[in-house]
N, C-alpha and C positions, 0 to 999 in steps of 0.2 A: 457768400461772395462768389463761390463757384457757380451757383445757379444763375446769378446775374451775368457772369461772363458767358456761360453757355447760351443764355437767352439772347445776348447781344450777337454772338457768333451766328446763331441760327437765323436771326433777323437779317443779318448781312448776307448770308448765303441765299436766303429766299429772294431778297431783292436782286442779288447778283444773277440768279437764274433767270429772273424776268428781264433784266438788262441784257443778258446774253441773247435771249430770244429776240429782244428788240433790235439788236445789232443787225440780225439777218432780215427782220421785217423792214427796217429803215433802208437797208441796201436795195431791196426789191422795190419799195414804194418810192424812194427819193431818187435813186440813181447815184452814180459816182460823183457827179458835179455838185449836186445839191447836198449830198452827204459831206462833201468837203467844205462847203460853205457853212453848214450848221456846225461842223466841227470847229471851224475857226471862230464862229460867233460864241459858241459855248466855251471854248478855250479862253477867249477874251474876257467873258463874264467871270470865269473861274479865277483868272489872274486878279481881277478887281476884288472878287470875294476874298482871296487870300490876303490882299493888301488890307482889306477892312478888318482882318483878324487882329490888328493892333488893339482895337477896342471891342471887337465883336467875337473874339475867340476865347482861348483858355484863360485870359485875364479875368473874365467874368466868373469862371468857376473858382479861381483863387480868391478874389475879393468878395465874393458873395457870402462867404462864411465869416467875414470880418466887418462888413458894413450892411446896412439895410438895402433891400432889393432896389428901391427907387434911386439910391445913390449910384448904383452900378448900371441899372437897366436903362435909364433915360439918356445918359451920355453915349452908351453903346447904340441906342436907337438913332440918336441924332447923327452919329458918325456913319451909320449905314448909308444915309443920304449924302452927307458931305464928302465922306471918303470915296464913295462911288463916283462922284463928280470929279474929284481930284485925280483919281486913278484913270478914269476914262479920258480926261484931258491929257494925261501923260502918255497913254497909249496912242492917242491921236497925234501927238507931237512926234512919237517914235514911229509913226506909220503902221501901227499894229491894230488899229481899230478898223474892222471891216467897213468898206465904203458903203454908205447908205443904211447902215445898221447900228449907228451910234446910240440912238435912243433905245433900241432893243437891248443892246448890251448893258446900258445904264439901268434900265428897268429890271432886267433879269438879275443883274448883280446885286441891286438893292434888295430885291425880294429874297435872294439866296442869303444875304447878310442878315435880314430880319428873322428868317427862319433859324439861322445860326445863333442869333441872340437868344431866341426862345429855347433852342436845344441846349445851349450852355447853361441857361438858368435851371432847366430841368435836371441836367447832369450835376450842377452844383448843389441842388437840393436832394441829390441821391434818389431821384425819381426815375429809376432806370427803365421801368416799364413804359412810362410816358415818353421818355427819351427814345426808346426803340419804336414806339408807336409813331412818333413824328418822322423818324427815318423811314419807316415802312410806308407811310402815307406819301412822303415826298418821292421816294424811289419807285414804290409799287404802283401808285396810281398813274404814273406816266405811261406805263405799259398799256393800261386799259383806255386811257384818254386818247393815246395815239392810234390805237385800233379803231376807235370811234372816228377820229379825224380822217384817217386814211380810207376806211372802207364803208363808213356810213355817211359822213359829211362830204366825202369825195375830195378832201384837200390833201392830196399826195404831193405836197410841195414844202418849201421852206417855211411858208407862213403857217401851214398846218402843224409842223414840228414845233415852231415857236409858241403857238397857242397851247400845245401840249405841255411845254415847259412852264409857261405862265400859270396854267390852270393847276397843274400838279403841285407847284410850289405855293400857289395861293391857298390850296386846300391844306397843305402842311402848315402854312402860316396861321390860318384860322383855327385849326385844330390845336396847335401848340399854344396859341394865345388863350384859348379856353382852358387849357390844362394849367397854365401858370396864373390865371386870374385869381384863384384863391390866395396864392402867395402875395399877389399885388395888393390885396386889401387886408392882409393880416399884419398888424403892426405891434401886437402885444408882445411877441417874442423877439423883436428886432433889438439891435444893440442900442443902448441908451445914448441920447444925443451927446453926452459928455465925452464919449469915446470917438466922436466923429471929427475928422479934420475938415477944414473949409473945402469947398468944391475943387478949387484949382489944384491944391496939393494932392487931392485924391486922383484927379485926372492925370497928374504927373506920375503917380504910382502905377495907375493902370497902364499908362503908355509905356513906362519903363519895363514893366513886367511883360507886356504883350509884344514889345518891339523885337526881342530876340527870337521868340517863337514864330512870330509872323515873318520875320526876315528869313528864317529857316524854311518855312512852308512856301513862301513866295519864290524863293530861289529854286527850291526843288520843283515847284510847279512850272517855273520857266524852263527848267532843264527837261522836263517831260513833254512840254508842249511848244517850245520855241521853234522847233523844226517845222511845225505847221505853217508858221508865218514865213520862214525862210523858203520853204518849198512852194508856197503859194505865189511868192514873187517870181520864182524861177520858172515854175511849170503850170501854174493855175490851180483852180479848185479841184479839178479832176484827180490830179496826183495826190492832193491832200486827202481826198476821199478814200483813195486806195491806202494811204498811210494810216488814216484814222481807223479804217476797218481792221487792218492788220494789228494796229496798236491795241485796240479794244479787245480783240480776241486774245492777244498775248498777255495783256494786263489782267485778264480774268484770273490768272493763277495768283495774283497778288492778294486775293482774298485770304489765301492761306497765311501769307506772311503778315498781313495786317491784323488778322485775328490772333496769331501767335504773339506778335509784337505788343499787343494790348495786354496780354497776360504777362509777358516778360516784363513790361514796364511796371505793372502792378507789383510783381514779385521783387523787382529791384528796388522800387521806391519804398517798400514796406520794411526793408532791413538797412541797417547802417554798417553792417559787417562787409568790408571790402572783398574779402575772400568769398563770402557767400554770393555777393553780387557778381563777382567774376565767374564763379562756377555756373550760376543760373544762366547768365548771359551766354556763356560758351555752349551750354546744353541746348538752349533754345536756338542759338545760331546754327548748330549742327543739324538739329531736327528740321529746321526750316529749309536749308539748302538740300538736304536729303529728300525732302518732300517735293520741292520745286523742280528739281532736275528730271525725275521721271514724268511729272505732269506735263512740263513743256516738251519733253520728248514725245509723248503721245500726240500732242498738238502738231508737232513737226511731221509726224507720220501720216497725217491726213492728206490725201491726194489733192492736187490742184482742182481737178474736175468736181470734187465735192463742193468746193466753194463756188465755182463758176456755173455749174449746172443745177445745183440744188439750193445752197444757202444764199448765194447772192445772184449774180448774173454774169454774162460773158465779159462785160466791161471791167470786171474786177480781176482780169487776167494778170498774174504776177503777184497776187496777194501772198502766196506761199513763200516767195522769196523775201517779201517784207517781214513776214513772221520769222523766217530764218535769220534775217539780219538783226531783229530785235531780241531773239531768244536768249543769247548770252547775257545781254544787259538786263533782261527781265529777272533772271536768276540772281544776278549780281545785286540789283537794287532791292530785291526781296530779302536777300540775306543781310544787306546793309541796314534795312529797317530795324533789325534786332539790335545792332550796334548803336544805331542812332538813338533808339529808346533807352539804351544803357546810359549814354551820355546825358540824356534829358533826365532820366530817373535818378542819376547821381549828382545832379545840379551842374553838369558841365555842358550846358546848352551851346556854348560858343563853339565847341568842337563839331556839334551837329550842324550848326550854321556854316562853319568853315568848310565842312564836307560838301554841303550843297553848293557853296560858291565854287569849289573845285570842279564840281560837275558842270556847272553853268559855263565856266570859262573853257573847260575842255570841249563842251558841246559847240560853243561859238567857234573855236579853232578848227575842230575836226569837221563840223558842219559846213563851214565856209570853204573847205577844200573838197569834201566828198559829195556834198549835195549838187554843186554845179557840174561836177564830172560824171556822177552816176545817178542823179535824180533821186527818185523815191527810195531806191535801195541804198544809196549813199546816205540819205537822211536816217534810215533805219540803223545802219551800221554806226554812224556817228553817235546816235543815241546809246547804243551798246557800249561804245568807247567811253562816253561820259559816265554812264552808270558804273562801269568797271573802275574808272578813276576814283569815283566816290567810295567804292568798297575798299580799294587799295589804301586810300587815305585813312578811312575809319579803322581798318585792320592795323595799320602802322601805329596810330595813336593808341589803340586799345592794347596792342602787344607791348608797347613800350611802357605804358602807364601801369599795367597790371602784371608785367613781367611774365607774360604767357609765352610758352614755347610754341613753335610752329606745329609741332606734333600734336599739341592739344587742340588744334583747330580741326583735326580729323576725327570722325566718329569712332567711338570705342564700344566695347560690349556693355560697359556700365551705362552709357547713354541709352542704348536700346533696352536695357533692363529697367532703367528708370521710366522710360516711355511705357513699357509693359505694365509697370505698377500703376501709372496714371490711368491707363485704359481699363485694366482689369480690376484694380483695387487690391491685388494680392501682393503682399510684401516680398522682397527678395533679400538675400543675405547682403549686408553692406560690403562695398568694395573699397579698395584703397584710393588714394588721391589719383585723379586722372593723369 
């Protein structure tokens, strides 16, 4: 199990390193206006992708071990096309679909959803290496394809970037399809027909299971990206490009919290002892914010001229202020990921969903006040306020339900001793209750 976790973390960090390099390449090749436009296009496609998670997300993993693959696979595949159309229509009605790029958003979201279906099938079959390979192809190949598009094909524009997204996801779709093909044609070990419900009741089960998780992911996704659309209406794509660059640099530290939260979720879900779940969550929570604070601090120390003279260009002036405005929220949401996975792992998904709703409502309120008054900096600060509200909500629920004292939220010697054991493998003398 530990090996699988480490392999997954290593894969994510390798892709993250390539994506970080790609941020700076995009800044120089596309410029601030085009970078803002592609940021809005990809944010729109990602919102549609999260909406499609009702049938194309974790509900596949859950039902795959209870029903034959074909009963789960084909409804999810059909929903990738139908759900994308519904979500794009809703975005168009809300004025959030980039003008002239509706077809591109639909195509990209559908492709992302199809790759997501394949990935969840591989995860449900416990084929972690194949799952990681799909993630690596999807994220890693984009770096090399865009290098070709920009500097060989000479397409340093939005079209070149979109081609890169299409090709990298098409490669991931094809590779993952080949990986799941053996399972598609293996029927000997599937559940006997007598255990299978009619199609419509099964679809209701898949929908009911996927609804809460997708609502949570969609609401959180809107909280992290809705400011793109608000800022675009107020100031244009140029300011969105500045916000997108600062956001992606700041969010790079989330790979720490996302990796830790996956381990935390696994630990919490594997035990039914409430006290053990509480202790494990507290420990991972403290480790996470203790790791995030110094990392974001280092990023804040980088001088403005490093960004404007070397990493990006002079038109990205002000990016350090954007990162500063986001910094508090980045730490807050990273720490909140641990508490959110505690709620999910203990079957209390509604609290995680409610937390995301609190964040979205806070963002709408603070963003409507700060963005018009302070532009891109106001958008960044409003994001931090929303993420802080999410953490405050999660902490309130967690403390009340588990009867945790505020003192226990602070790191102790025992926490660092336990961390040392995990790193070195050397046991220490047991300590008393935190």
